[in-house]
C-alpha angles and dihedrals in degrees: 000000000000119000119239090248091057090047089054090050090048090052094050091050093048092045096050092045094050114109093235119208092170091232131117091267088069090070094060093044091048091049091048091057097039104038089238120136135216108239101175137014131190139162088270102046147299143266120228126199109226134196095232124126097236132121093258108025097198138109124216120217122194128205140185124195092345095308122112110239102179147337120221124192135169104233103175128025145144090290088070097045102037088223112099117211097003102147093191093057092047091051091048090052091045089050093049092049091045090055092051091049091049090054089047102040105025127231112352121244092229139003122197113195126200141079091324104030124196130200117192133190119193103204122179095261106018139030114221121201127183120190146156118244109210114309097309113061149024118225131203122203130190112196134183111248089236091053090048091053091055090047091051091048089052092047096045103034113017102037097052089051093051090048091051093049091049089055090050099244108096118207 
């Protein structure tokens, strides 16, 4: 029986090797190679049942105008550690998975340290983000490169303007 950590590693390998088109057909192809199943589809996304040993073993997929934007899944949480809300354990698991992903994907594009660290890899056909969520879980996100470009534009151009306006100074 595979451990949950090896299932996470298998998922990462399968996800980055998938020839992403960022359409609905990607879900069926991803499920075929991972053993996950689509349990719900709607105009705004889908839910996938995963084989991960986490409290809620599902992945959320978000769509816009029939195009996939991103997939988000909790890959490690208190259910794996037996120690709820232990930030050191969650950070240790995050670090271990980050090291595996570094070996698998190469140097990350960005690293954001802090209480809720993020590591991001911009690959040709998929953006992979690994982050902690609070002190109880580690999330993995697969994003379309186009969606990530829009996110970056918002973070780098729009958000600073909004913050400056809120402070009354403008840019």
